[in-house]
N, C-alpha and C positions, 0 to 999 in steps of 0.2 A: 741657206739651210731655213725651211719654214718654221715658222712658230710652233705649229703642231708637232714637228719633229724635235724641236727643241724640248718642248714639253715632255715629249715620250722620253727623251734621254734623261731628262731630269727624274721623271717618275721612275725609271730603270734604276738610276743611280741611287734614289732614295730607297727602294725596294731591295737592291744589293747590299747596301749599307745596313739595312734593318737585318738583313739575313746573317751578315757577318757579326754585327752585334749580338744577335740571337745566338749564334754559335759560340761567341766568346763567353757569353752569359752561362751557356751550358758547361763550361769548363771552369771560368773564373768566378769562384764563388767562395763565401767564408762560412764555417761552421762553427757552432758553439755547443761543446759537449760538458755535460754536467756529471757529477758522480756524487754519490752518498755512501758513506761508511763509517765506522766506528772511531772517531778521531778523540772522543773522550770515554770513559768507562774502562771495564776490565780489559777490553780488547784494543785499547787505543794505541799500544805499540805496533800492533798488526795494522791498523788503520794509517798510522804513520808510514809503515813500509808501503802500503797501497798508494798512499798519495804521492811518495817519491817515484814510484814505478810509473805510475800515470802522468805525472809532470814529466819525466825524463823522456817519455815516448813522445810527448806532444812537443817538447823543447826541441828534440831532434829533428821531428817532422817540420816545424816551422824553419829550422836553420839549414835545410836542405839535405838532412843525413836520414831522412826516413827511408823506409822500404816501400816505394811508391809502386803504384799500379799503372798510372798514367804518367805522361810528361808534365802535367799541369795540375798537381794536386792542390786541395783547398787548404787555405790558411785556417788555423784552428785557435779558437779560443776556449780555454778550460776553466772550471771552477768546481770546488768541492765543498759539500755541506756534511755536516756532522749528524750521525744518527743515535749515538751511544748505545748502539745494539738494540734500539727498541723500535718495533713496527710503527707504532703511532708518530714517534719523532721523525723516522724515515719518511713517512707519508707527508708529513708537513714540509720537510726539508726539499723534498723532490717537487712538491707542487710550487714552492717558491722558485725553484730554478725553471720549472716549466712557465709559469705566469709572469715572474719577475724579469727573469733573464733569457726567456725566449729560446731555450735550448733546443737543439735539433735532435739530440740523442742522450740517453741517460745510461750510465754505468752505475749498476747497482743491484742488489747490495754488493759490496766489494767482499764481505765476508759471511754475513749470517743467513742461513737458509731460511729461518723463520722470518726475517725480515723481508727476504726476497719473495716469500709467498704472498706477502701482503704488496709490495712494490709491483709485481707483475700485472696487477689490476691495472695500473695506470697507464700500460700500453694501448688496450682498446679504449679507455676513457678519453685519453688525450691524443689518440693516433699518434703515437710516439714510440719510435724503436728503442727498446730497451735490452741491455746485455749485462748480465750479471758476471762477476769475477769468480770468486773462490767457493761460493755456495754449493754444496754436494747433493744435498737430500733429493732422493728419488721422488718426492712427493712433489716437487716442482715440475719435473718432467711428465709426470703423471697427470697433472693438470693440462698440460700441453696436449698430451696425447688423447685427453677426454674431450677436449674442444680445440682442436688445431686452427679454426678459423678465428676464434676469440683471441688467440694467443699468437697470431702470425707474426707479430711484431716483436714478441719477446724470445729471448735466445740465452742460453745458459752457457757460460764461458768455463765450465769445469765438468768433469766427469759426474756421472750418478753415483749413489751409495754401492751399487753393484761392483764398481771399480775397486772399492776398499774391500767389498765383502769377497770377491772372487779370488783378489791377492791374498787376503789373509786365510781363506779356506784353502788355496791352492799351495801356499807356502807351508801349512802345516800338513796337508796331504804329502808333501815332499819330504818334509822334517820327520814324519812318522815312518815313511818308508825308508828313510836313511838312518833311522834309529837316532837321530839328533834329539828328538823330543819323543818322551814315553806317554801313550794316549791314555794310559791308566785305565779308568773306569769310564772313559768317554763323557765326561762332563764339561760343559763350558759355562762361564759366568761373565757378565758384563756389569762395568761401572761406568755409566756415561751421563754427560750433562743432559739436563732435561730440555732439549732443544729438538727441532726437527732432524737436525745434523746428527746428534748423538743417538737419538731413538731409531733413526732409519738405519744408522750403521748397524746397531745391535740386532734388529730385526733381520736385515739382509744376512748378515754373517750366521745368526741363528739358524736361520731357514736352511742354509748351505750345510751347516754341520748337522741338523737335524736329519736332513736327507741321508746322511751316511751313517745314521744310527746314533747320533750324539744325543745327550739330554741338556737342556738349557737348565742349569741348576739355579741361576738366580740372575735378575736384571734389575741392578739398583740404579735409579736415577737421581741426580742432585741438581741443585740450581748452578747456574753458570757462575764461575769464580768461587765455588766452595773450596775451602782448604782443610776442612774437618771431615776425615773420611773413617773415624773410628767406628761409627755405627754400622756402615756398609762393610767393612773389613770384618767386623764381628760376625755378621750374616755369612760372609764368604768362608770365614774359618769353619762354620758349622755345615756349609753346603759342601766344602772340600772339592772345589773344581780342578781339573787337570789342566785347564787353559782358562786364563783371565784375560779379558780384552778391555782396556780402559779408552774412552774418548773423550777429550776436552779441547776447547778452543783457547783457554787461557793457560798460559805456561805455569803460572803460580799454582793452579790446581794440580797440573802434573807433578810438579815438584814435591807438593805436600802429599799427594798419593803415593808416589814412589817411596818418599821418605817413610811414610806411615806403614806403607805395605812391608818393607824392610824390617821395620821395628817389630811387627807383628810376626815375622818371620813364616809368611804364608808360603805353602809350598805350591808347585804348579808353575807352568810356563806363562809369562806375562808378555803381552803384546800391547803396545801403546799405538793410538791413532792420533795424527796431527800434531800435538803439542810439542814432540821433540824436533819438529822442524824450527821451531823459535831458538834464537841464539841464547837467550836468556835461560832457557831450561838446560842447556848443556853448561853454562856458566856456573849454574847453582847445583846441578845434580849429576855431573858426570861420574863422580865416585860413587854415589849410591845407586846409580842406573846401571853400573857396568854389568854387561851381559845382557840387558834388555833388547828384546827384539822390538822394532816400531815400523809403522808404514806412514807414508811412503816417502822415500829420500830422493825425490824428484829433482832436487836442486843441491848441489853440493860444490861449493868452491874449493874444498879440499880435495876432490876426487876427479873433477871434471875441468879440464882447461878452459873449455868455453863459459862455464858457470864462474870460474875465477875472472875472467876478463869481464864479465858483466859485473860482478862483485866490486871490482877495482873501479870500473866506470861510474858506479853509484858512489862509491866512496870519494872520488875525486869531485863528483858534483854536490854530495850532500854532507860528506865528511863521516860517513859510517858505511859499513860493508853491505852489500846487498843480501837479501835473503830470498827463500822461496815466495813469500808474499810479494816482495818487491818485483822478482822476475814474473811472477803471474800477472800482476797488474799492469806491467810493462806489456806483456804479450796480448792481454786484453784489450788494451787500448790501441795496438798495433792491428787487432782483428778488426776493431771498429773502424779505424782510419782508413785502412784499405778497402773495406766494404763501401764506405763513403765515397772514396776516391774512384773506385770502380763504377759506383751508381753515377757520378757525374752530376749529383745534385742532391739536396736534403729531402727529396720526396721519400716517406716513410717506407712505402711498398718497395721501392726501387733499392733502398737500403737494406731491408730484409730478404729481398731477393738474392742481393750479393753476399750476405752473411750466410745464406743457405749454401753458397757455392765455395765457401771458404775451404781451402786446403793449404796450409800455411805452416812452415817450419819457422818455430821461434824457440828461444833459449830453453823453455821447459819441455818442447817436443813439438810434434806435429798437432796442429788443430783442425780438426774435421767434424762438423756437426752431423749427428745421426737424426733420423726421422722424428725423434722426440725433442729436437733442438738443442740436444745436449752434446758437447764435446766429448769425443770417444776417448777411451782409455784401452792401454793395452801396449803390447810390444811394437805395434806398428803406428801407434798414435802418441799420447801421453803416457809414459811409462808409470808403473805404480810398483817399484821395487821395494822389498822389505830390507831393513838395514839391522844390523846389531852394534850395540856400543862396546868396543874392545880397545881396551888401554886408554879409556877416556875420550876415544874417537869414534866417528861413525863410519861403519864399513858395510857396503851392500853384500848381503849374502845369498840373496834369492831375487830373479832368476839366476841359475847357473852362468848363463851366457854373458851376464853384465856383472857378475860378482867380482869384487875387490878382494875379498876374503873368504874363507871358509868359516861356518859357524862354530863357535867355541861353548 
C-alpha cells in the first residue's frame, strides 16, 4: 500500500472517529437544573414539599427509573435556593445559580406569581429556559402574549387564573340550578391575599359572575400570612354577600379566616381557593370547616389510588406523605427533564421547542401548553374539581362525572 493511501485511510479514520464522537456528545451530556422557591417564611412548608417533589424526580431519573424520551437520557445535577417569597431575594438567588453554578435551566418560582413575574425577566437576559411550577396568575401569561419573542424561553407549569375562575363560576351555576345553593340577591364578595395570585383570582371570578348579572359587593385584600380578619369580616357583614370567596396560599391564614368567619356567624356560601390543599389546614380546621366548598382537589391520596401510591413513595423517601405541591413539583421536573432529553442538548431554544410540544400524563393530570405558554386546565387536561368537607374528609362534588359524593 502506498504512503498516500495509508495517509488517506488514517485521515478517513480520524474523520470517522470524530463523527462518532460528535454523535455521542449529542446524546451523552449532563445537565444542571436549579430551582428557587420559599424554603423559609410563611410558605416554607409548601417550599419543602416542592423541594421533595423536585428531588424525587431527579433521583428517579438518575437511577434509571425516569420516564425517558430517548434511550440515552442526560445525567442531572440539581440544586435549590430559597426566595422567602420575595422577588428581590429570588432574583439574587437565581443569579447565583446562573453565574456560580452554571445551570442550564431554572424552575421558578415554585409557588408565588408575584415572584415569577420578576424571575421571568431572566429568561431573555441570560438566554435561559425557565419553567415555573405552581404560580397561577394570568398576568404571567399576559406578559407572554404581549411579547412572545421576548419570553420564548419562559414556560408556565400551571394553569391560568381562568382555570379557577371558570371552575368556581361553573360550579355555582350548577349549584344554583340544582338548588344546592341559593343565589339570593346575587352579591359576591372576596377576601384574598394581596398578591398577583389572590387579586387575579378575584378579578377573573368577579368578571364571570358580573356577566351573569351579579354584583361584586366587596373585595378585601390582606397581606400574605394575615391571621386577623375581623376588620374584613365586619365589612362583609354590612355587605351581606350571598357567595364569599377566599384565596390564601398560607394555610394558617385559611384556618384563622374560617374560624373567625364561623365566630361571626356570617351567612352566605363560602368557597376557599388553594389553602385547603395543605394537610395542616385539615389537621387544624376540619371541625370548623365542615360543609365548606373549595377548589381545587386535584390531588387526593384518600380518593385516588394513583395519588395514594405517589404519596406512599414520597413517605418512603422523606418520611412524610406527599401533597398536591409535592406532586405538582414532581411533574414540573418531569416536564423539564423530558424536554431536555428530547432536545438532546442544553441548547436553550431546542429545549423551549420541546417544551412547546409537551403532551404528558403525570400524576396530577395531562400537561399540555397553550399558545400563552401556560399549562391548560379542564377535563381533558389538569382537572379543577370542587370539593366539600364532609364528615371531616374531602369529597369531590363537582363535576358530576368525577364526583365522589353529593353536596350536603
